[in-house]
KEKOL-890466 format. One record per residue (C-alpha): residue number from 1; y, z, x. Coordinates in Angstrom, 3 decimals. Each point is the difference from the previous one (the first is absolute). Example, Ala and Ser with C-alpha at 12.3 -4.5 7.8 and 13.67 -1.06 7.14 Angstrom:
BEGIN
<r dodo="1" yy="-4.500" zz="7.800" xx="12.300"/>
<r dodo="2" yy="3.440" zz="-0.660" xx="1.370"/>
***
This chain:
BEGIN
<r dodo="1" yy="0.000" zz="0.000" xx="0.000"/>
<r dodo="2" yy="2.406" zz="0.887" xx="2.808"/>
<r dodo="3" yy="-0.773" zz="-3.285" xx="1.755"/>
<r dodo="4" yy="0.708" zz="-2.003" xx="-3.167"/>
<r dodo="5" yy="3.272" zz="1.870" xx="-0.513"/>
<r dodo="6" yy="1.052" zz="-0.864" xx="3.553"/>
<r dodo="7" yy="-0.831" zz="-3.664" xx="-0.647"/>
<r dodo="8" yy="1.995" zz="-0.008" xx="-3.256"/>
<r dodo="9" yy="3.011" zz="1.607" xx="1.687"/>
<r dodo="10" yy="-0.178" zz="-2.524" xx="2.836"/>
<r dodo="11" yy="-0.110" zz="-2.927" xx="-2.440"/>
<r dodo="12" yy="3.005" zz="1.421" xx="-1.865"/>
<r dodo="13" yy="1.972" zz="0.347" xx="3.210"/>
<r dodo="14" yy="-0.861" zz="-3.549" xx="1.091"/>
<r dodo="15" yy="1.065" zz="-1.300" xx="-3.429"/>
<r dodo="16" yy="3.409" zz="1.677" xx="0.216"/>
<r dodo="17" yy="0.511" zz="-1.070" xx="3.621"/>
<r dodo="18" yy="-0.765" zz="-3.587" xx="-1.029"/>
<r dodo="19" yy="2.769" zz="0.183" xx="-2.602"/>
<r dodo="20" yy="2.318" zz="1.501" xx="2.623"/>
<r dodo="21" yy="-0.602" zz="-3.038" xx="2.224"/>
<r dodo="22" yy="-0.007" zz="-2.677" xx="-2.734"/>
<r dodo="23" yy="3.823" zz="-0.360" xx="-0.319"/>
<r dodo="24" yy="0.014" zz="-1.321" xx="3.561"/>
<r dodo="25" yy="-2.241" zz="-2.897" xx="-1.090"/>
<r dodo="26" yy="0.898" zz="-0.433" xx="-3.680"/>
<r dodo="27" yy="3.661" zz="0.062" xx="-0.954"/>
<r dodo="28" yy="-0.286" zz="0.595" xx="-3.763"/>
<r dodo="29" yy="0.449" zz="3.779" xx="-0.039"/>
<r dodo="30" yy="0.150" zz="0.100" xx="-3.801"/>
<r dodo="31" yy="-3.582" zz="-1.237" xx="-0.382"/>
<r dodo="32" yy="-1.240" zz="2.445" xx="2.624"/>
<r dodo="33" yy="1.871" zz="2.862" xx="-1.676"/>
<r dodo="34" yy="-1.342" zz="-0.847" xx="-3.448"/>
<r dodo="35" yy="-3.555" zz="-0.247" xx="1.311"/>
<r dodo="36" yy="0.276" zz="3.419" xx="1.673"/>
<r dodo="37" yy="1.594" zz="1.411" xx="-3.149"/>
<r dodo="38" yy="-2.820" zz="-1.268" xx="-2.222"/>
<r dodo="39" yy="-2.552" zz="1.456" xx="2.394"/>
<r dodo="40" yy="1.605" zz="3.410" xx="-0.482"/>
<r dodo="41" yy="0.349" zz="-0.438" xx="-3.768"/>
<r dodo="42" yy="-3.624" zz="-1.137" xx="-0.297"/>
<r dodo="43" yy="-1.093" zz="3.107" xx="1.889"/>
<r dodo="44" yy="2.037" zz="2.105" xx="-2.430"/>
<r dodo="45" yy="-1.814" zz="-1.640" xx="-2.921"/>
<r dodo="46" yy="-3.268" zz="0.396" xx="1.900"/>
<r dodo="47" yy="0.610" zz="3.722" xx="0.350"/>
<r dodo="48" yy="0.507" zz="0.399" xx="-3.739"/>
<r dodo="49" yy="-2.438" zz="-2.522" xx="-1.454"/>
<r dodo="50" yy="-2.569" zz="-0.327" xx="2.782"/>
<r dodo="51" yy="-0.522" zz="3.757" xx="0.279"/>
<r dodo="52" yy="0.762" zz="1.287" xx="-3.504"/>
<r dodo="53" yy="-0.466" zz="-2.983" xx="-2.329"/>
<r dodo="54" yy="3.551" zz="-0.010" xx="-1.440"/>
<r dodo="55" yy="1.342" zz="-3.566" xx="-0.194"/>
<r dodo="56" yy="3.835" zz="0.123" xx="0.368"/>
<r dodo="57" yy="1.238" zz="-3.191" xx="-1.657"/>
<r dodo="58" yy="3.489" zz="1.523" xx="0.045"/>
<r dodo="59" yy="-0.093" zz="0.791" xx="3.726"/>
<r dodo="60" yy="3.232" zz="-1.929" xx="0.434"/>
<r dodo="61" yy="1.806" zz="2.824" xx="-1.838"/>
<r dodo="62" yy="-0.404" zz="2.216" xx="3.072"/>
<r dodo="63" yy="1.039" zz="-2.867" xx="2.254"/>
<r dodo="64" yy="3.230" zz="-0.513" xx="-1.948"/>
<r dodo="65" yy="0.673" zz="3.738" xx="-0.189"/>
<r dodo="66" yy="-0.211" zz="0.184" xx="3.799"/>
<r dodo="67" yy="2.419" zz="-2.904" xx="0.392"/>
<r dodo="68" yy="2.550" zz="1.582" xx="-2.321"/>
<r dodo="69" yy="-0.449" zz="3.485" xx="1.434"/>
<r dodo="70" yy="0.694" zz="-1.413" xx="3.454"/>
<r dodo="71" yy="3.104" zz="-1.907" xx="-1.127"/>
<r dodo="72" yy="1.390" zz="3.009" xx="-1.889"/>
<r dodo="73" yy="-0.425" zz="2.144" xx="3.110"/>
<r dodo="74" yy="1.929" zz="-2.553" xx="2.058"/>
<r dodo="75" yy="2.766" zz="-0.869" xx="-2.458"/>
<r dodo="76" yy="0.701" zz="3.311" xx="-1.735"/>
<r dodo="77" yy="-1.367" zz="2.696" xx="2.305"/>
<r dodo="78" yy="0.908" zz="-1.861" xx="3.212"/>
<r dodo="79" yy="-3.249" zz="0.920" xx="1.700"/>
<r dodo="80" yy="-1.039" zz="-1.671" xx="3.261"/>
<r dodo="81" yy="-2.880" zz="-2.483" xx="-0.221"/>
<r dodo="82" yy="-2.786" zz="2.421" xx="0.908"/>
<r dodo="83" yy="1.114" zz="2.645" xx="-2.500"/>
<r dodo="84" yy="0.515" zz="-2.687" xx="-2.643"/>
<r dodo="85" yy="-3.595" zz="-1.175" xx="0.494"/>
<r dodo="86" yy="-1.214" zz="3.584" xx="-0.383"/>
<r dodo="87" yy="2.157" zz="0.402" xx="-3.100"/>
<r dodo="88" yy="-1.525" zz="-3.181" xx="-1.454"/>
<r dodo="89" yy="-3.487" zz="1.434" xx="0.505"/>
<r dodo="90" yy="0.974" zz="3.365" xx="-1.518"/>
<r dodo="91" yy="1.684" zz="-1.726" xx="-2.934"/>
<r dodo="92" yy="-3.137" zz="-2.061" xx="-0.627"/>
<r dodo="93" yy="-2.165" zz="3.107" xx="0.267"/>
<r dodo="94" yy="2.181" zz="1.660" xx="-2.647"/>
<r dodo="95" yy="-0.564" zz="-3.022" xx="-2.245"/>
<r dodo="96" yy="-3.717" zz="0.378" xx="0.703"/>
<r dodo="97" yy="0.094" zz="3.645" xx="-1.080"/>
<r dodo="98" yy="1.832" zz="-0.943" xx="-3.211"/>
<r dodo="99" yy="-2.588" zz="-2.691" xx="-0.752"/>
<r dodo="100" yy="-3.012" zz="2.126" xx="0.974"/>
<r dodo="101" yy="-1.041" zz="0.550" xx="-3.670"/>
<r dodo="102" yy="-1.239" zz="-3.610" xx="0.195"/>
<r dodo="103" yy="-2.951" zz="1.355" xx="1.974"/>
<r dodo="104" yy="-1.325" zz="1.454" xx="-3.255"/>
<r dodo="105" yy="-0.699" zz="-3.592" xx="-1.021"/>
<r dodo="106" yy="-2.780" zz="-2.135" xx="1.419"/>
<r dodo="107" yy="-1.109" zz="-3.606" xx="0.218"/>
<r dodo="108" yy="2.086" zz="-2.570" xx="-1.855"/>
<r dodo="109" yy="2.130" zz="2.726" xx="-1.607"/>
<r dodo="110" yy="1.187" zz="1.192" xx="3.405"/>
<r dodo="111" yy="0.624" zz="-3.566" xx="1.216"/>
<r dodo="112" yy="2.063" zz="-0.899" xx="-3.079"/>
<r dodo="113" yy="1.877" zz="3.310" xx="0.015"/>
<r dodo="114" yy="0.798" zz="-0.386" xx="3.695"/>
<r dodo="115" yy="1.298" zz="-3.534" xx="-0.570"/>
<r dodo="116" yy="2.141" zz="1.163" xx="-2.929"/>
<r dodo="117" yy="1.595" zz="2.835" xx="1.987"/>
<r dodo="118" yy="0.930" zz="-2.397" xx="2.818"/>
<r dodo="119" yy="1.917" zz="-2.050" xx="-2.542"/>
<r dodo="120" yy="1.682" zz="3.144" xx="-1.286"/>
<r dodo="121" yy="1.225" zz="0.778" xx="3.528"/>
<r dodo="122" yy="1.231" zz="-3.581" xx="0.285"/>
<r dodo="123" yy="1.899" zz="0.354" xx="-3.264"/>
<r dodo="124" yy="1.659" zz="3.204" xx="1.222"/>
<r dodo="125" yy="1.275" zz="-1.373" xx="3.324"/>
<r dodo="126" yy="1.148" zz="-3.257" xx="-1.637"/>
<r dodo="127" yy="1.941" zz="1.872" xx="-2.690"/>
<r dodo="128" yy="3.686" zz="-0.946" xx="0.083"/>
<r dodo="129" yy="0.983" zz="3.642" xx="-0.728"/>
<r dodo="130" yy="-1.413" zz="0.950" xx="3.420"/>
<r dodo="131" yy="1.772" zz="-2.792" xx="1.839"/>
<r dodo="132" yy="2.023" zz="2.479" xx="2.042"/>
<r dodo="133" yy="-3.227" zz="1.487" xx="1.399"/>
<r dodo="134" yy="-2.619" zz="-2.759" xx="0.001"/>
<r dodo="135" yy="2.199" zz="-3.093" xx="-0.196"/>
<r dodo="136" yy="-1.493" zz="-0.904" xx="-3.368"/>
<r dodo="137" yy="-0.825" zz="-3.660" xx="-0.415"/>
<r dodo="138" yy="2.439" zz="-0.997" xx="2.750"/>
<r dodo="139" yy="-2.404" zz="1.125" xx="2.709"/>
<r dodo="140" yy="0.403" zz="2.097" xx="3.128"/>
<r dodo="141" yy="1.828" zz="-1.085" xx="3.130"/>
<r dodo="142" yy="-0.751" zz="1.974" xx="3.170"/>
<r dodo="143" yy="0.638" zz="-2.914" xx="2.359"/>
<r dodo="144" yy="1.996" zz="2.252" xx="2.377"/>
<r dodo="145" yy="-3.368" zz="1.525" xx="0.960"/>
<r dodo="146" yy="-1.718" zz="-3.388" xx="0.421"/>
<r dodo="147" yy="-2.450" zz="0.047" xx="2.920"/>
<r dodo="148" yy="-3.120" zz="-2.088" xx="-0.498"/>
<r dodo="149" yy="-1.441" zz="0.631" xx="3.441"/>
<r dodo="150" yy="0.186" zz="3.801" xx="-0.257"/>
<r dodo="151" yy="-1.361" zz="0.028" xx="-3.563"/>
<r dodo="152" yy="-2.887" zz="-2.268" xx="1.058"/>
<r dodo="153" yy="-1.103" zz="2.342" xx="2.774"/>
<r dodo="154" yy="0.380" zz="3.035" xx="-2.250"/>
<r dodo="155" yy="-2.330" zz="-1.720" xx="-2.491"/>
<r dodo="156" yy="-2.518" zz="-0.519" xx="2.801"/>
<r dodo="157" yy="0.209" zz="3.694" xx="0.906"/>
<r dodo="158" yy="-0.660" zz="0.850" xx="-3.651"/>
<r dodo="159" yy="-2.955" zz="-2.413" xx="-0.014"/>
<r dodo="160" yy="-1.534" zz="1.797" xx="2.975"/>
<r dodo="161" yy="0.533" zz="3.443" xx="-1.553"/>
<r dodo="162" yy="-1.481" zz="-1.118" xx="-3.330"/>
<r dodo="163" yy="-3.008" zz="-1.579" xx="1.720"/>
<r dodo="164" yy="-0.662" zz="3.210" xx="1.934"/>
<r dodo="165" yy="0.382" zz="1.979" xx="-3.226"/>
<r dodo="166" yy="-2.453" zz="-2.235" xx="-1.864"/>
<r dodo="167" yy="-2.524" zz="0.326" xx="2.835"/>
<r dodo="168" yy="0.319" zz="3.788" xx="-0.094"/>
<r dodo="169" yy="-0.337" zz="0.169" xx="-3.788"/>
<r dodo="170" yy="-2.988" zz="-2.342" xx="0.007"/>
<r dodo="171" yy="-1.848" zz="2.081" xx="2.608"/>
<r dodo="172" yy="1.001" zz="3.470" xx="-1.212"/>
<r dodo="173" yy="-1.628" zz="2.304" xx="-2.522"/>
<r dodo="174" yy="3.110" zz="-0.451" xx="-2.132"/>
<r dodo="175" yy="-0.647" zz="-3.746" xx="-0.147"/>
<r dodo="176" yy="-3.635" zz="0.565" xx="-0.907"/>
<r dodo="177" yy="1.074" zz="2.292" xx="-2.822"/>
<r dodo="178" yy="2.373" zz="-2.702" xx="-1.258"/>
<r dodo="179" yy="-2.777" zz="-2.573" xx="-0.093"/>
<r dodo="180" yy="-2.261" zz="2.475" xx="-1.793"/>
<r dodo="181" yy="2.794" zz="0.661" xx="-2.511"/>
<r dodo="182" yy="0.283" zz="-3.736" xx="-0.597"/>
<r dodo="183" yy="-3.697" zz="-0.220" xx="-0.824"/>
<r dodo="184" yy="-0.397" zz="3.209" xx="-2.025"/>
<r dodo="185" yy="3.021" zz="2.296" xx="-0.256"/>
<r dodo="186" yy="-1.726" zz="2.446" xx="-2.382"/>
<r dodo="187" yy="-2.870" zz="0.763" xx="2.375"/>
<r dodo="188" yy="2.399" zz="0.305" xx="2.939"/>
<r dodo="189" yy="2.201" zz="2.442" xx="-1.921"/>
<r dodo="190" yy="-3.070" zz="2.091" xx="-0.840"/>
<r dodo="191" yy="-0.826" zz="0.196" xx="3.714"/>
<r dodo="192" yy="3.318" zz="1.735" xx="0.681"/>
<r dodo="193" yy="2.251" zz="-2.895" xx="1.061"/>
<r dodo="194" yy="3.535" zz="0.160" xx="-1.386"/>
<r dodo="195" yy="0.042" zz="-3.448" xx="-1.597"/>
<r dodo="196" yy="3.512" zz="0.276" xx="-1.461"/>
<r dodo="197" yy="1.547" zz="1.059" xx="3.313"/>
<r dodo="198" yy="-1.788" zz="-2.709" xx="1.989"/>
<r dodo="199" yy="1.008" zz="-2.716" xx="-2.422"/>
<r dodo="200" yy="3.579" zz="1.228" xx="0.109"/>
<r dodo="201" yy="0.038" zz="-0.067" xx="3.813"/>
<r dodo="202" yy="-1.307" zz="-3.568" xx="0.104"/>
<r dodo="203" yy="2.406" zz="-1.071" xx="-2.761"/>
<r dodo="204" yy="3.000" zz="1.367" xx="1.911"/>
<r dodo="205" yy="-1.191" zz="-1.394" xx="3.331"/>
<r dodo="206" yy="-0.452" zz="-3.432" xx="-1.547"/>
<r dodo="207" yy="3.445" zz="0.235" xx="-1.628"/>
<r dodo="208" yy="1.584" zz="1.061" xx="3.302"/>
<r dodo="209" yy="-1.525" zz="-3.005" xx="1.788"/>
<r dodo="210" yy="1.410" zz="-2.392" xx="-2.603"/>
<r dodo="211" yy="3.382" zz="1.765" xx="0.023"/>
<r dodo="212" yy="0.262" zz="-0.221" xx="3.777"/>
<r dodo="213" yy="-0.885" zz="-3.708" xx="-0.140"/>
<r dodo="214" yy="2.687" zz="-0.522" xx="-2.631"/>
<r dodo="215" yy="2.581" zz="1.848" xx="2.104"/>
<r dodo="216" yy="-0.760" zz="-2.022" xx="3.140"/>
<r dodo="217" yy="-0.010" zz="-3.214" xx="-2.048"/>
<r dodo="218" yy="3.458" zz="0.850" xx="-1.364"/>
<r dodo="219" yy="1.178" zz="0.574" xx="3.574"/>
<r dodo="220" yy="-1.549" zz="-3.295" xx="1.109"/>
<r dodo="221" yy="1.652" zz="-2.191" xx="-2.663"/>
<r dodo="222" yy="3.127" zz="2.196" xx="-0.468"/>
<r dodo="223" yy="0.893" zz="-1.548" xx="-3.363"/>
<r dodo="224" yy="-2.198" zz="0.087" xx="-3.061"/>
<r dodo="225" yy="-0.034" zz="-0.027" xx="-3.789"/>
<r dodo="226" yy="-2.132" zz="2.238" xx="-2.238"/>
<r dodo="227" yy="-2.224" zz="-2.975" xx="-0.761"/>
<r dodo="228" yy="-0.613" zz="-0.496" xx="3.745"/>
<r dodo="229" yy="-1.485" zz="3.418" xx="0.700"/>
<r dodo="230" yy="-1.604" zz="0.517" xx="-3.419"/>
<r dodo="231" yy="-1.696" zz="-3.411" xx="-0.032"/>
<r dodo="232" yy="-3.476" zz="0.638" xx="-1.440"/>
<r dodo="233" yy="-1.443" zz="-2.623" xx="2.343"/>
<r dodo="234" yy="0.600" zz="2.351" xx="2.964"/>
<r dodo="235" yy="-2.475" zz="2.523" xx="-1.397"/>
<r dodo="236" yy="-2.392" zz="-2.714" xx="-1.190"/>
<r dodo="237" yy="-0.051" zz="-1.604" xx="3.446"/>
<r dodo="238" yy="-0.806" zz="3.354" xx="1.604"/>
<r dodo="239" yy="-2.852" zz="0.539" xx="-2.469"/>
<r dodo="240" yy="-1.426" zz="-3.513" xx="0.461"/>
<r dodo="241" yy="0.172" zz="0.247" xx="3.799"/>
<r dodo="242" yy="-1.806" zz="3.344" xx="-0.123"/>
<r dodo="243" yy="-2.715" zz="-1.254" xx="-2.374"/>
<r dodo="244" yy="-0.502" zz="-3.219" xx="1.945"/>
<r dodo="245" yy="-0.493" zz="1.827" xx="3.285"/>
<r dodo="246" yy="-2.045" zz="2.851" xx="-1.433"/>
<r dodo="247" yy="1.080" zz="3.151" xx="-1.821"/>
<r dodo="248" yy="-0.904" zz="3.347" xx="1.471"/>
<r dodo="249" yy="-0.294" zz="-1.470" xx="3.507"/>
<r dodo="250" yy="2.231" zz="0.529" xx="3.011"/>
<r dodo="251" yy="0.745" zz="-3.584" xx="0.985"/>
<r dodo="252" yy="-0.666" zz="-1.823" xx="-3.279"/>
<r dodo="253" yy="3.658" zz="0.080" xx="-1.138"/>
<r dodo="254" yy="1.108" zz="-1.255" xx="3.426"/>
<r dodo="255" yy="-2.448" zz="-2.917" xx="-0.062"/>
<r dodo="256" yy="0.894" zz="-0.829" xx="-3.603"/>
<r dodo="257" yy="3.719" zz="-0.038" xx="0.816"/>
<r dodo="258" yy="-0.409" zz="-2.198" xx="3.074"/>
<r dodo="259" yy="-2.132" zz="-2.554" xx="-1.861"/>
<r dodo="260" yy="1.770" zz="-0.152" xx="-3.354"/>
<r dodo="261" yy="3.579" zz="0.448" xx="1.188"/>
<r dodo="262" yy="-0.742" zz="-2.558" xx="2.701"/>
<r dodo="263" yy="-1.168" zz="-2.442" xx="-2.680"/>
<r dodo="264" yy="3.104" zz="0.783" xx="-2.041"/>
<r dodo="265" yy="2.285" zz="-0.944" xx="2.887"/>
<r dodo="266" yy="-1.971" zz="-3.136" xx="0.851"/>
<r dodo="267" yy="-0.195" zz="-1.544" xx="-3.470"/>
<r dodo="268" yy="1.778" zz="2.377" xx="-2.380"/>
<r dodo="269" yy="3.568" zz="-0.753" xx="1.089"/>
<r dodo="270" yy="-0.123" zz="-3.782" xx="0.279"/>
<r dodo="271" yy="-2.513" zz="-0.692" xx="-2.802"/>
<r dodo="272" yy="-0.086" zz="3.048" xx="-2.305"/>
<r dodo="273" yy="-2.073" zz="-1.808" xx="-2.631"/>
<r dodo="274" yy="-2.883" zz="-0.369" xx="2.454"/>
<r dodo="275" yy="0.464" zz="3.583" xx="1.117"/>
<r dodo="276" yy="-0.532" zz="1.285" xx="-3.534"/>
<r dodo="277" yy="-3.149" zz="-2.121" xx="-0.256"/>
<r dodo="278" yy="-1.296" zz="1.202" xx="3.369"/>
<r dodo="279" yy="0.715" zz="3.621" xx="-0.899"/>
<r dodo="280" yy="-1.794" zz="-0.362" xx="-3.311"/>
<r dodo="281" yy="-3.064" zz="-1.542" xx="1.657"/>
<r dodo="282" yy="-0.073" zz="2.714" xx="2.668"/>
<r dodo="283" yy="0.181" zz="2.777" xx="-2.585"/>
<r dodo="284" yy="-2.807" zz="-1.570" xx="-2.066"/>
<r dodo="285" yy="-2.159" zz="-0.273" xx="3.128"/>
<r dodo="286" yy="0.839" zz="3.590" xx="0.885"/>
<r dodo="287" yy="-0.990" zz="1.349" xx="-3.409"/>
<r dodo="288" yy="-3.205" zz="-2.055" xx="-0.231"/>
<r dodo="289" yy="-1.372" zz="0.172" xx="3.535"/>
<r dodo="290" yy="1.922" zz="2.664" xx="1.942"/>
<r dodo="291" yy="0.804" zz="2.883" xx="-2.358"/>
<r dodo="292" yy="0.323" zz="2.314" xx="3.023"/>
<r dodo="293" yy="2.353" zz="-2.306" xx="1.889"/>
<r dodo="294" yy="-0.193" zz="-2.232" xx="3.046"/>
<r dodo="295" yy="-0.873" zz="2.925" xx="2.233"/>
<r dodo="296" yy="-3.316" zz="0.338" xx="-1.830"/>
<r dodo="297" yy="-1.086" zz="-3.246" xx="1.699"/>
<r dodo="298" yy="0.129" zz="1.717" xx="3.373"/>
<r dodo="299" yy="-1.981" zz="2.954" xx="-1.343"/>
<r dodo="300" yy="-2.645" zz="-2.324" xx="-1.421"/>
<r dodo="301" yy="-0.224" zz="-1.817" xx="3.318"/>
<r dodo="302" yy="-0.340" zz="3.289" xx="1.885"/>
<r dodo="303" yy="-2.775" zz="1.211" xx="-2.333"/>
<r dodo="304" yy="-1.818" zz="-3.336" xx="0.259"/>
<r dodo="305" yy="0.222" zz="0.136" xx="3.799"/>
<r dodo="306" yy="-1.359" zz="3.543" xx="-0.055"/>
<r dodo="307" yy="-2.968" zz="-1.035" xx="-2.147"/>
<r dodo="308" yy="-0.772" zz="-2.862" xx="2.380"/>
<r dodo="309" yy="-0.016" zz="2.369" xx="2.964"/>
<r dodo="310" yy="-2.234" zz="2.473" xx="-1.832"/>
<r dodo="311" yy="-2.461" zz="-2.738" xx="-0.945"/>
<r dodo="312" yy="-0.513" zz="-1.134" xx="3.599"/>
<r dodo="313" yy="-3.335" zz="1.114" xx="1.461"/>
<r dodo="314" yy="0.072" zz="2.458" xx="2.871"/>
<r dodo="315" yy="-2.044" zz="-0.961" xx="3.050"/>
***
């Protein structure tokens, strides 16, 4: 187990170092930033859905809350960047606490309720009566803090921290209890595990990840409208990337993001009609043949290789 953890940490470090070096070879920093951001967001979804079974269709609500919390800290509280990022995370966590009664729901009811609450948050920040605080429908301008390079490397630091956190959770007794809760929460509760507390911790951690991504995204673009940071497609992309790579795994969301976001930037921008078709075909294939994601192919190959080795005669 310790050896595998060391391997996983090494792979995570190599991944982040590759993204540190990529701007020297590929000049489009926006694409690199968005790919790193979706890796982090997909891991946030993976933490909540992959380990507890709660599908957050309204995950973008936390993302938008982080963006607005960050901008409020800069514009009205005049915080420096670092403190504004922390404020964005704390603000999102507060929103998570307020919305925690959603955890009493399950399945489709939770997914629909989560999506509805994200739209409620959108309606609040876009309200013209709050224009003095949130900018209303006119958007937020924090261009005086514009620094794409710094925000890109901060996102990479967050990616590394989140990857290390996911590895720890996956290997720890806490992570095992989460997976057991996902499968049978009643039996786990009877064994003495505090199911409500554990779900709450994961819910807030997942919200904090999305809020921090939203805050760094707001810093990266420095001007945005409510519809930009509360775009439902942001959360849907994170979910699809996670499912395509493999939920409940360490590197599934990373692989899913690299493949699908790569496809999006190859054919989705120039020929969006073909992109929609390709995405639809990929999702159908995923559901029919790879319900556990692309990463399950490697696991199947490893098991098949192990069976071949075991079947060889010993001389």
